[in-house]
C-alpha positions as CSV (number, residue, x, y, z in Angstrom):
1,M,29.6,13.9,-22.1
2,C,29.6,11.6,-19.1
3,K,32.7,10.4,-17.3
4,L,32.4,6.9,-18.9
5,E,32.2,8.3,-22.4
6,I,35.3,10.5,-21.7
7,K,37.2,7.5,-20.4
8,I,36.3,5.5,-23.5
9,L,37.4,8.4,-25.8
10,W,40.8,8.6,-24.0
11,T,41.2,4.9,-24.2
12,V,40.7,5.0,-28.0
13,L,43.2,7.8,-28.3
14,I,45.8,6.0,-26.2
15,I,45.4,2.9,-28.3
16,I,46.0,5.0,-31.4
17,G,49.1,6.5,-29.8
18,I,50.5,3.1,-29.0
19,I,49.9,1.8,-32.6
20,Q,51.6,4.9,-34.1
21,D,54.6,4.6,-31.9
22,T,57.5,2.5,-33.2
23,Q,60.4,4.1,-31.4
24,A,63.0,2.2,-29.3
25,A,64.5,3.1,-26.0
26,W,68.2,2.8,-25.2
27,L,70.5,2.3,-22.2
28,R,73.6,4.4,-21.8
29,F,76.3,3.0,-19.5
30,Y,78.8,5.7,-18.5
31,K,82.5,5.0,-18.3
32,G,83.7,7.7,-15.9
33,S,82.3,10.8,-17.7
34,L,79.2,12.1,-19.4
35,S,81.0,12.1,-22.8
36,E,82.1,8.5,-22.7
37,Y,79.4,5.9,-22.6
38,L,78.3,2.6,-24.1
39,R,74.9,2.7,-25.8
40,T,72.8,-0.4,-26.3
41,S,69.2,-1.3,-26.8
42,L,66.9,-2.5,-24.1
43,E,66.6,-5.7,-26.0
44,N,70.4,-6.3,-25.8
45,P,71.6,-5.1,-22.4
46,L,74.5,-7.7,-22.0
47,P,77.2,-5.4,-23.5
48,I,76.9,-3.3,-20.3
49,I,77.7,-6.1,-17.8
50,Q,80.4,-7.4,-20.2
51,S,82.2,-4.1,-20.3
52,S,85.5,-3.9,-18.5
53,S,84.3,-0.7,-17.0
54,F,81.3,-2.4,-15.2
55,D,82.1,-3.2,-11.5
56,K,79.7,-5.9,-10.1
57,S,80.8,-5.0,-6.6
58,L,79.2,-1.5,-6.8
59,T,75.6,-0.3,-6.7
60,T,74.1,0.1,-10.1
61,V,72.1,3.3,-10.5
62,I,69.7,3.6,-13.3
63,Y,68.1,7.1,-13.9
64,T,65.5,8.3,-16.3
65,F,63.6,11.6,-16.9
66,G,59.9,12.4,-17.4
67,Y,57.7,13.8,-20.1
68,Q,59.6,16.0,-22.6
69,G,62.8,15.1,-20.8
70,K,66.2,15.1,-22.6
71,T,69.3,13.1,-22.4
72,A,71.2,16.4,-22.1
73,G,68.6,18.1,-20.0
74,P,69.3,19.8,-16.7
75,A,67.9,17.1,-14.5
76,T,69.5,14.3,-16.4
77,T,72.9,16.0,-16.5
78,A,72.8,16.9,-12.8
79,V,71.8,13.5,-11.5
80,L,74.2,11.6,-13.7
81,S,77.1,13.9,-13.0
82,A,76.5,13.6,-9.3
83,Y,76.8,9.9,-9.4
84,I,79.6,9.8,-12.0
85,D,81.7,12.2,-10.0
86,K,81.4,10.2,-6.8
87,K,82.7,7.1,-8.5
88,K,80.9,4.7,-6.2
89,S,78.2,3.3,-8.6
90,N,77.8,1.9,-12.0
91,V,75.7,4.7,-13.7
92,I,73.2,4.0,-16.4
93,L,70.6,6.2,-18.2
94,L,67.4,4.9,-19.6
95,D,67.0,7.1,-22.8
96,W,63.4,7.2,-23.9
97,E,63.6,10.8,-25.2
98,E,61.8,10.0,-28.5
99,E,58.9,8.3,-26.7
100,A,58.7,11.0,-24.0
101,K,58.5,14.0,-26.4
102,M,55.5,16.1,-27.2
103,G,53.8,15.2,-30.5
104,L,51.6,17.0,-33.0
105,L,48.5,16.7,-30.7
106,G,50.0,19.2,-28.2
107,F,51.2,19.0,-24.6
108,A,48.2,17.4,-22.8
109,A,47.0,15.1,-25.6
110,S,50.5,13.9,-26.4
111,Y,51.1,13.1,-22.8
112,A,47.9,11.1,-22.6
113,T,48.0,9.3,-25.9
114,S,51.7,8.7,-26.3
115,A,54.0,9.4,-23.4
116,A,52.0,7.8,-20.6
117,P,51.3,4.5,-22.4
118,N,54.9,4.5,-23.6
119,A,56.1,4.8,-20.0
120,K,54.2,1.6,-19.1
121,R,55.6,-0.3,-22.1
122,I,59.1,0.9,-21.7
123,G,59.0,0.3,-17.9
124,E,58.2,-3.3,-18.5
125,E,60.8,-3.6,-21.2
126,L,63.4,-2.3,-18.7
127,G,62.2,-4.9,-16.3
128,N,63.0,-7.6,-18.9
129,S,66.4,-6.1,-19.5
130,L,67.2,-6.2,-15.8
131,L,66.2,-9.8,-15.6
132,T,68.6,-10.5,-18.4
133,L,71.4,-8.7,-16.6
134,I,70.6,-10.5,-13.3
135,D,70.8,-13.8,-15.1
136,A,74.2,-12.7,-16.4
137,G,75.5,-11.9,-12.9
138,L,74.2,-8.5,-11.8
139,D,73.3,-8.5,-8.1
140,I,69.6,-7.6,-7.8
141,N,70.2,-6.2,-4.4
142,S,72.6,-3.6,-5.9
143,I,70.0,-2.1,-8.2
144,H,68.7,1.5,-7.5
145,L,66.2,3.0,-9.9
146,I,65.8,6.8,-9.8
147,A,63.5,8.9,-11.8
148,H,61.6,12.2,-12.1
149,S,57.9,12.8,-12.8
150,L,56.6,10.5,-15.5
151,G,59.9,8.6,-15.4
152,A,59.2,7.7,-11.8
153,Q,55.9,6.1,-12.9
154,L,57.8,4.2,-15.6
155,M,60.1,2.8,-12.9
156,G,57.1,1.8,-10.9
157,Y,56.1,-0.4,-13.9
158,T,59.6,-1.8,-14.0
159,G,59.5,-2.8,-10.4
160,R,56.0,-4.3,-10.5
161,W,56.8,-6.2,-13.7
162,M,59.8,-7.8,-12.0
163,R,58.0,-8.7,-8.8
164,Q,55.3,-10.5,-10.9
165,R,58.2,-12.7,-12.0
166,G,59.6,-13.3,-8.6
167,K,62.3,-10.7,-8.5
168,A,62.3,-7.4,-6.5
169,V,64.8,-4.6,-7.0
170,S,66.4,-3.2,-3.9
171,R,65.2,0.5,-4.2
172,I,63.2,2.9,-6.3
173,T,63.5,6.7,-5.7
174,G,60.6,8.6,-7.1
175,L,61.2,12.3,-7.6
176,D,57.8,13.9,-7.5
177,P,56.0,11.2,-9.6
178,A,53.6,12.5,-12.2
179,R,50.0,12.9,-11.1
180,A,48.1,13.2,-14.5
181,L,46.4,9.9,-15.3
182,F,47.9,8.3,-12.2
183,E,45.7,9.9,-9.6
184,G,42.2,11.3,-9.4
185,T,39.1,10.7,-11.5
186,F,40.9,9.8,-14.7
187,A,43.6,7.6,-13.2
188,F,44.1,5.1,-16.0
189,Y,47.4,3.9,-14.7
190,T,48.8,2.5,-11.4
191,T,51.0,5.0,-9.6
192,L,54.4,4.2,-8.1
193,D,53.9,2.6,-4.7
194,R,55.7,0.6,-2.0
195,T,54.9,-2.7,-3.8
196,A,57.3,-1.8,-6.7
197,A,60.5,-2.6,-4.8
198,M,61.9,-3.7,-1.5
199,Y,62.2,0.0,-0.6
200,V,60.5,2.9,-2.3
201,D,61.3,6.5,-1.2
202,I,59.3,9.3,-2.8
203,I,60.1,13.1,-2.6
204,H,57.0,15.2,-3.0
205,T,57.6,18.8,-4.0
206,D,54.6,19.7,-6.2
207,S,51.8,17.7,-4.5
208,G,48.4,17.8,-6.2
209,N,49.7,19.8,-9.2
210,Y,52.3,18.0,-11.4
211,G,53.1,15.5,-8.6
212,I,50.9,12.9,-6.9
213,S,49.3,14.1,-3.6
214,K,49.1,10.8,-1.7
215,A,51.7,9.0,0.4
216,T,52.3,5.8,-1.6
217,G,55.9,4.9,-0.8
218,T,57.7,3.0,1.9
219,V,58.8,6.5,2.9
220,D,57.3,9.7,1.7
221,I,59.3,12.9,2.1
222,W,57.5,16.2,2.0
223,P,59.9,19.2,1.8
224,N,58.2,22.5,2.7
225,Y,54.7,20.9,2.7
226,Y,52.3,23.1,4.7
227,G,49.1,22.2,2.9
228,K,47.7,22.5,-0.6
229,N,48.8,25.1,-3.2
230,I,52.0,26.0,-1.4
231,K,55.0,26.6,-3.7
232,Q,58.5,25.6,-2.8
233,P,60.7,28.4,-1.4
234,G,62.3,30.4,-4.1
235,C,59.7,29.5,-6.7
236,P,57.2,32.1,-8.0
237,Q,54.3,32.4,-5.7
238,N,51.9,33.9,-8.3
239,A,50.2,32.0,-11.1
240,S,52.6,31.4,-14.1
241,D,51.9,30.3,-17.6
242,R,51.1,26.6,-17.7
243,F,54.1,24.3,-18.3
244,S,56.5,27.3,-18.2
245,S,59.8,27.0,-16.2
246,D,58.2,29.1,-13.4
247,D,55.2,26.9,-13.4
248,L,57.4,23.8,-13.2
249,C,59.7,25.2,-10.5
250,S,58.3,23.3,-7.5
251,H,58.1,20.1,-9.6
252,N,61.8,20.4,-10.5
253,R,62.8,21.0,-6.9
254,S,62.5,17.3,-6.2
255,W,65.5,16.4,-8.4
256,Q,67.4,19.5,-7.3
257,Y,67.1,18.5,-3.6
258,F,68.1,15.0,-4.4
259,V,71.2,16.0,-6.4
260,E,72.3,18.2,-3.5
261,A,71.8,15.3,-1.1
262,I,74.0,13.1,-3.3
263,L,76.8,15.6,-3.3
264,S,76.4,16.6,0.3
265,P,74.8,13.5,2.0
266,T,73.9,15.2,5.4
267,N,72.6,18.5,4.0
268,I,68.9,17.7,3.9
269,S,67.3,15.7,6.8
270,A,63.7,15.2,7.5
271,V,61.7,14.2,10.6
272,C,58.8,11.8,10.9
273,A,55.2,13.0,11.6
274,E,51.8,11.5,11.0
275,N,50.9,14.5,8.8
276,Y,52.0,18.1,8.1
277,Q,49.7,19.5,10.8
278,A,51.4,17.3,13.4
279,W,54.8,18.4,12.1
280,M,53.8,22.1,12.3
281,A,52.3,21.6,15.8
282,D,55.4,19.9,17.3
283,Y,58.2,18.8,15.1
284,T,60.0,17.4,18.2
285,K,57.3,14.9,19.0
286,C,58.9,12.2,16.8
287,N,62.7,11.9,17.2
288,Q,63.2,9.7,14.1
289,T,65.0,11.5,11.3
290,I,66.3,10.5,7.9
291,Y,68.6,11.9,5.3
292,I,67.4,12.4,1.7
293,G,69.7,10.6,-0.7
294,D,71.9,7.6,-0.4
295,L,72.2,7.8,3.4
296,I,68.5,7.2,3.9
297,N,67.6,4.8,6.6
298,T,65.9,1.8,4.8
299,R,64.2,0.8,8.1
300,A,62.2,4.0,8.1
301,R,58.6,4.0,7.3
302,G,55.8,6.6,6.9
303,N,55.8,10.4,6.3
304,Y,58.8,12.7,6.8
305,Y,58.9,16.5,6.7
306,C,61.5,19.2,6.4
307,S,62.1,22.8,5.4
308,T,64.7,24.1,3.0
309,N,66.4,27.3,1.9
310,S,65.0,29.2,-1.1
311,E,68.2,28.7,-3.1
312,P,71.3,26.4,-3.1
313,P,72.5,25.2,-0.8
314,F,68.9,24.1,-0.1
315,G,69.8,22.0,3.0
316,K,69.6,23.6,6.4
317,G,71.0,20.7,8.4
318,T,69.1,20.0,11.7
319,E,67.4,23.4,11.3
320,G,65.6,22.0,8.4
321,L,63.6,19.7,10.7
322,K,61.7,22.7,11.8
323,P,58.7,24.1,9.9
324,D,59.4,27.5,8.3
325,Y,56.2,29.0,7.1
326,Q,54.4,32.1,8.3
327,G,51.4,32.3,6.0
328,T,48.1,30.5,6.0
329,T,47.5,27.1,4.4
330,S,44.8,26.3,1.9
331,P,42.0,23.9,3.0
């Protein structure tokens, strides 16, 4: 079967997946704890900004998860808790758990025929919800969209949908954006890139595997990147069962590093370099550094590299600006 025929087949399956899907996504606005929140549909976001708990003077953080993500999953809980505990932001979860789950077709087919097209649709619906909130008084410059894996691609659609209508959100943070169907020969969809918001920072921890391998953000941060097929420190180095927790370890490091950076803002810093070879050759050549997280310098551009510890605390402070790899890299 030729590549064109395969693309046509996948297109038909995707259309079938869209037709079969009738679920709705929700917004959860948290009122000071994970257990207390206001839940409303994407079609009716106004109760959020009308809530007495919503503070228009604060940044509004909207987080979402990726394929097979859960509202009570470890990534969701960690990110939301970090922001709720700091009490410096309005915290909202985009709940698309039903649309992101694996269906009867299995892991790969459900991703292609249901979850990925749902991400595009829901991303655009979120964009419409944000426009409604902006019209009601939400400051567009206060919006920070954060998401992991396929959720990061969803947020890319949100940002682009809004820009097409003359509005640009302030910032999108992509935590190892999903690669499948967004990069490579069978890239059906547009990946998260710098055009999606005024500032797009992307943390790559599983490049070329579950995460995209190209620099597409305003800033791209590459923790422990020493070439292809290098696992994050502390993750199993040998081959693991596909989609197992060990196999997803490097992919999940993106949100783990980000959460640590939110809780300890100066723990993880990165230094600029043209590419990883330049970083490894002389990490002092460029003296421009940034912090991962909310202290990131929004004037920074390009690629940034750092090393981390193999377990929490992952951050090494200024020592993390140095490469820390003794092996050989893959071509």
